[in-house]
GUKOLSE-178843 format. One record per residue (C-alpha): residue in one letter; x, y negated, z negated. Coordinates in steps of 0.5 Angstrom, whole numbers, plus 500, padded with zeros to 3 digits. Layout:
BEGIN
r, u, v, w
A, X, Y, Z;
...
END
This chain:
BEGIN
r, u, v, w
M, 743, 857, 608;
K, 741, 850, 611;
I, 734, 848, 613;
A, 735, 842, 617;
L, 730, 837, 621;
D, 732, 835, 628;
P, 728, 828, 628;
Y, 727, 827, 635;
M, 720, 825, 634;
L, 722, 820, 629;
R, 727, 817, 634;
A, 724, 810, 635;
L, 725, 809, 627;
P, 731, 805, 625;
I, 737, 809, 623;
R, 736, 807, 616;
E, 728, 808, 616;
M, 729, 815, 620;
V, 734, 818, 614;
R, 729, 815, 609;
T, 723, 819, 612;
V, 727, 825, 613;
A, 728, 825, 605;
D, 721, 823, 603;
L, 719, 829, 607;
G, 723, 834, 603;
Y, 729, 835, 607;
E, 736, 836, 605;
Y, 739, 836, 612;
I, 739, 833, 618;
E, 741, 835, 625;
L, 742, 829, 629;
S, 740, 829, 636;
P, 740, 824, 642;
R, 737, 817, 640;
D, 739, 811, 645;
D, 742, 807, 640;
F, 747, 812, 637;
M, 748, 818, 642;
P, 744, 818, 648;
F, 743, 824, 653;
F, 748, 825, 658;
L, 752, 818, 657;
H, 757, 815, 652;
P, 755, 815, 645;
R, 753, 808, 643;
A, 755, 808, 636;
D, 760, 803, 634;
D, 764, 803, 627;
E, 758, 799, 624;
R, 753, 803, 626;
V, 756, 809, 624;
A, 757, 806, 617;
E, 750, 804, 617;
L, 748, 812, 618;
K, 753, 814, 613;
S, 750, 809, 608;
A, 743, 811, 609;
L, 745, 819, 608;
D, 749, 817, 602;
E, 743, 813, 599;
T, 738, 818, 600;
G, 742, 825, 599;
V, 741, 827, 605;
Q, 746, 831, 609;
L, 748, 832, 616;
A, 748, 839, 618;
S, 750, 838, 624;
V, 750, 834, 630;
L, 748, 835, 637;
P, 750, 832, 643;
L, 748, 834, 650;
Y, 753, 832, 656;
K, 755, 835, 663;
W, 761, 838, 661;
S, 760, 844, 666;
S, 758, 840, 672;
P, 761, 843, 678;
D, 762, 835, 680;
E, 769, 834, 677;
T, 768, 826, 676;
E, 762, 828, 672;
R, 765, 833, 668;
Q, 771, 829, 666;
A, 766, 823, 664;
A, 763, 829, 660;
V, 769, 831, 656;
R, 771, 823, 655;
Y, 764, 823, 651;
W, 765, 829, 647;
K, 772, 826, 645;
R, 768, 820, 642;
M, 763, 824, 639;
I, 767, 829, 636;
E, 771, 823, 633;
I, 764, 820, 630;
T, 762, 827, 627;
A, 769, 827, 623;
R, 768, 820, 621;
L, 761, 822, 618;
G, 764, 828, 615;
C, 760, 833, 618;
P, 763, 840, 619;
L, 758, 842, 625;
M, 756, 841, 632;
N, 752, 844, 637;
S, 750, 844, 644;
E, 748, 847, 651;
F, 752, 850, 656;
N, 749, 846, 661;
G, 751, 847, 669;
R, 747, 849, 674;
P, 744, 856, 675;
E, 744, 856, 683;
A, 752, 854, 682;
A, 753, 859, 676;
A, 760, 861, 678;
A, 762, 854, 679;
S, 759, 851, 673;
E, 762, 857, 668;
A, 769, 855, 671;
A, 768, 848, 669;
F, 766, 850, 662;
W, 772, 853, 661;
R, 776, 847, 664;
S, 772, 843, 659;
L, 774, 848, 653;
E, 781, 847, 655;
E, 781, 840, 653;
L, 776, 840, 647;
L, 778, 846, 643;
P, 784, 843, 641;
E, 780, 837, 639;
F, 775, 841, 634;
E, 781, 844, 631;
R, 784, 838, 629;
E, 778, 835, 626;
G, 776, 842, 623;
I, 769, 842, 626;
A, 765, 848, 628;
L, 761, 849, 635;
N, 755, 853, 636;
L, 752, 854, 643;
E, 746, 856, 646;
A, 743, 858, 652;
H, 738, 853, 655;
P, 733, 854, 661;
D, 736, 851, 667;
D, 743, 852, 665;
F, 748, 856, 668;
C, 747, 861, 663;
E, 740, 862, 661;
E, 739, 869, 658;
N, 741, 871, 651;
D, 746, 877, 652;
P, 750, 874, 657;
A, 750, 867, 653;
V, 753, 872, 647;
D, 758, 875, 651;
L, 760, 868, 653;
V, 761, 865, 646;
R, 765, 872, 644;
A, 769, 871, 650;
I, 771, 864, 647;
N, 774, 868, 642;
K, 775, 863, 636;
P, 772, 864, 629;
Y, 769, 857, 629;
V, 765, 858, 636;
N, 759, 861, 635;
Y, 752, 862, 637;
L, 745, 859, 636;
Y, 738, 862, 638;
C, 733, 857, 640;
A, 726, 861, 638;
P, 722, 856, 643;
H, 727, 859, 649;
S, 725, 866, 647;
F, 721, 868, 653;
H, 727, 865, 658;
L, 733, 868, 654;
S, 729, 875, 655;
G, 730, 875, 662;
S, 726, 879, 666;
D, 723, 882, 660;
P, 715, 881, 661;
G, 715, 879, 653;
A, 721, 878, 648;
D, 724, 883, 644;
I, 726, 878, 639;
E, 729, 883, 634;
K, 734, 886, 640;
M, 736, 879, 642;
L, 738, 877, 634;
R, 741, 883, 633;
Y, 745, 883, 639;
A, 748, 876, 637;
G, 750, 879, 630;
D, 755, 876, 626;
K, 756, 871, 632;
L, 749, 868, 630;
Q, 750, 862, 626;
H, 744, 857, 628;
L, 737, 857, 629;
H, 732, 852, 633;
I, 725, 853, 630;
A, 719, 852, 634;
D, 714, 856, 638;
T, 712, 856, 645;
F, 708, 860, 650;
N, 710, 866, 654;
H, 710, 863, 661;
K, 711, 870, 664;
G, 704, 872, 661;
S, 698, 874, 665;
S, 702, 876, 671;
G, 706, 870, 671;
L, 699, 866, 672;
R, 700, 863, 665;
Y, 702, 857, 668;
I, 701, 855, 676;
L, 706, 851, 679;
N, 706, 848, 685;
P, 709, 849, 691;
P, 709, 856, 690;
G, 716, 859, 688;
T, 719, 853, 685;
A, 725, 854, 681;
A, 722, 849, 675;
R, 723, 852, 668;
I, 717, 851, 663;
H, 717, 851, 655;
Q, 714, 848, 649;
H, 717, 846, 642;
L, 710, 847, 638;
D, 709, 848, 631;
I, 709, 855, 628;
G, 703, 859, 630;
Q, 701, 854, 636;
G, 705, 859, 641;
E, 706, 866, 642;
V, 713, 867, 639;
D, 713, 874, 634;
W, 714, 870, 628;
N, 714, 876, 623;
T, 719, 880, 627;
F, 723, 874, 628;
F, 723, 872, 620;
S, 724, 879, 618;
T, 730, 881, 622;
L, 733, 875, 620;
R, 732, 876, 612;
D, 734, 884, 614;
M, 741, 881, 617;
N, 742, 876, 611;
F, 742, 870, 616;
D, 746, 864, 612;
G, 747, 859, 617;
V, 743, 853, 619;
A, 736, 853, 621;
T, 733, 847, 625;
V, 726, 845, 625;
C, 726, 842, 632;
V, 718, 841, 634;
F, 718, 835, 639;
A, 710, 836, 641;
W, 707, 832, 636;
E, 710, 825, 636;
E, 703, 822, 634;
R, 703, 827, 628;
A, 711, 828, 627;
R, 711, 827, 619;
E, 705, 832, 618;
S, 708, 837, 623;
S, 715, 836, 620;
A, 712, 837, 613;
F, 708, 844, 615;
M, 714, 846, 618;
L, 719, 846, 612;
D, 714, 849, 608;
R, 713, 855, 613;
V, 721, 856, 614;
T, 722, 855, 606;
K, 717, 861, 605;
E, 720, 865, 610;
L, 728, 864, 610;
A, 729, 862, 603;
R, 727, 868, 599;
END
């Protein structure tokens, strides 16, 4: 199993310093997430040959490895121009990931929940173009459901991943999305959701969150009433309401052996302390 850090809270550091900081914290793996000087959100990658070489050199110097690369593009957009642009961005990022020697990418379904059918159709069109690229480069792909995507819940997301019917395309369970993944359930039956994913569960995102459905839906009060906005957090373990005992015991019982990425985003002012705490806790729970 690989325990990785998503270094988003360290994104203001130059690339070489970011990698050194991750190494100093004790992590052996990085999940490279969007940063403006390399792989921005929803835009064409900015990394040229020199910047790719800089990252590869920093990884070689520190011994830290890339567990995965996480781009976010609008590949499920019902707007065809937007979708085609996303496919171009994906192709470049697949090329960069291959040059970095990383065997895995992961991402979100994207698209729009109010246009779910059109978004899913766009998703399949993008896959038709991109799956041959993944196969040619020998790169696997893990997909997660995200609040406000066209597919937001655990079981439908697992079913969609299974429908792709490729052994190298698998499922990512994001713990801070648990209360969205569980749909109308007032809580979140984490064990049930993890076991539903079964052998397709190859990746975890680990951070805590509050149950936005708690207190009869009054945990958070959003105005105007009825707004379709989604809310969740990426907190240190113990700061929210995820059932961590169930989460970790279920994973141990399932003999989980994929990638577990620490993805706390809430504490940039104490990013190092948060990242160190999370590494210690996840290691104790999953590296038994």
